[in-house]
N, C-alpha and C positions, 0 to 999 in steps of 0.2 A: 789620796783617797780620803773622803770625809768620814768621820767617825760615825758609828751606828748609834741610834737613839736607844738607850737601855730601857726596856719596859717589862712590866709584869702583866699577866692576863688573868682575870678572874672569871671562872666558869661555874655553871651549875648542872649542865646537862649534856646535850649532844655534841657540843664543841665545834659546830660548823663554822662559827666565826673564827675560832682559834685555828681551825684547819686552813681556812682561807689565808690567814696571816702567815702561817707556817709555809704555805705554798708560795706566797708572794716573796717571802724572805729567801726561800730556796731558789727562786727564779732570779734573784738579784734585783727585783723591781721595788722592793720596800726597804728603806735604809734603817731598819730597826734590829735590835738584838733582844729576843725574848729570853730573859734571864730566869723567869720563874712563872709557873702556872699554879694558881691556888684555886681549889674547888671547894664549894660548900657541900658537895655530895660525893661520898666515897665511890659511888657507882657511875659517876659521870663518864660518858664515852670520851669526852675531851681529854681525860687523863691518858687514854691510850694514844691519842695523837701526840701528846706531849712526850710520852715515853719513846714513841717511834722516832721523834725528832731529837731525842736525848736532851730534853729540857727538864730541869729539876721541877718536881711537883710537891705540893703540900695540900692536905685536906684539912679544912677548918670548918667544922660543923657548928652552926649557930646555937643549936640546942645544948651544946656542952659548955656554954658560957653564961654566967649568972646575970651579966649586965651588958647593955649595948656597947659600953665603953670597953669592956674586956674583949668582946668580939672584934671591935675595931682595932684594938692593939694587936690581936692575934693575926689580923690581916696585914696591917701596915708595918708592924715590927719586922717581919721577914722581908717586906719590900725595901725597907731602909737597909737591912743587912745586905740585900742583893744590890744595893746602890742603883735602883732603877730611878729614872727621871719621871716617868709617867706610869700610871696604872690604868689598864684598859679593861672595861667590863664587857666581856663577850658572852652575853646571855647569863649574866650573874643575877640570880633571882632573890637574893637576900638583901634587905636594907642594912646598910652599914654606915655608921657615922664617919664622916670624912675628917681625918686628923688635920688639925690646923696647918701642919707643915706640908700637907698634900692638897691644899686649896688650889684649884685650877690646875691640878696635876692628875686628876682622875677623869677618864674619858669613857663615855657610854655611847652606844648606838641604839636608837629606838626605832621600831618599824612603823613610824607614822610621822606626819609633819607637826611636830610640837609647835603650839600648845594644843592641837587637836588630838583626840584619841590617845591620851596619855594619863599617867597617874597610877595610883595604887591598884593593883590587879590587872592592869592593862599590859599584858605581854602575850607572846605566842599568838595562837589563832584568835584569841579574844579580841585583839586589836583589829584584826582584819574583818572579823564578824561585825564589830561595831561600825567600821567604815561602811560596810555593805548595808547594814540596818539603817544607817543614817541617810543613805543615798548619795554619799559623796562621789564626786566625779574625779577627784584627784586625791592621791595619798602619796606616800613616799617614805623616806627615812631621814632621821636627824642624828647628826653626831654632835654631842654637847659635853661640856664639862659637868661634873656631878657635884651637887651640893647635898644638903641633908634632907631635901624634899624630893619626892619621886619625880623624875623627868622634868626638872626645873632649872638646872644650871644653864649658864650662858651657851648659846648655840654657836658652834664652829662652822658647820655647813649643813645644807639640806639638799636632797635630791628628790624630784617629783616623779611619780609613777601614775599613769592613767588607770582609772578603774573601768573595767569593761562590763557591759550589761550582763554577760554570761558568767562573770566571775563567781567562784566559790571562795570561801576563806582560804582554802588550800592553794588554789591557782593564784590568788592575789598575793599570798604569802611568798610563793615561789618567785614572782616577779619583783616584789619588794626586796627579797633577799639578794637577787642579782644586783640591784642598785646598792645594797649594803656592802656587797663584796668589793665595789669600787670606792664607795664613799669613805669607809673607815680607813683603808690604806691611804687614800688621798689626804685625809685629815692628819694622819700620823706622819706622812711625808712633810706636810706643812709644819708640824711641830718640830720635826727633826731638823728642818731648815731654819728654825727660829723666826719664821715669818708670821707668827701668830702673836697678837697683843690683846690683852684683856683689860677693859676699863668698865667696872660695874657689870652690867649685863651685855655690854657691847664687845663683840669680838671682831677685831680688825685683821684682815689678811694683808700683810705688807709685801710689796713687790721687791 
C-alpha cells in the first residue's frame, strides 16, 4: 500500500473545502493524511469539521503578530513540526509570506480561471459577481502553487464551468464549487503520486 501524502490545511471560515477533503479521505479516494488544520479565525466552522475527524487544530490570528514574518513563522513552524509535505489553503483569507522551505509546497484553489478574476479582494461571491458583470461565458477554478502575490503562483490544473444567462453569483458559486470538489483532490492525488514537476511558471504532469 502506498504511503499517504501528509498535508496541513489552512482555513478561515466555513470549511467546505476541508469537509470535502475529509470526506474523500474517509472514502478512501484521496491518498492524503491531514495532520493539522490551522485557522485564522477562532470561530471558523471548519474547526468543527476537523474536531469531528479528530484532526489536530490550531488558531493563528494575524492581528496578534507584529510583522508578516512573525505570522508566517506561526503558520509554517507547526507545519514543519507536523512533518507535512504540502500545505493546502482551503478558503484561507489572510495573506501569508511563503517560507523559502515551502516554495512550491503550498497549494491553493481559486474559484475562477486565473489570470482572470483574481487578485487582492477577489474571493467568495465577489469573484462570481465580477464574472457576471464582465459578461464572461466561461469561468471555473484553478489549483495553483502559492507564492507571495495573490493568486499568482504556477498553475497545476484548471477546470472550466459554463456561465448561464440566468446565473446569479450564488448559483454560479455553487456550480464552480462542484468543480472545485473534484479539482483539488485530483491535484493532491497527482502530488501524492510525485507526477508533478515545476520549472519556473510551468507545471508539468508526468505520466
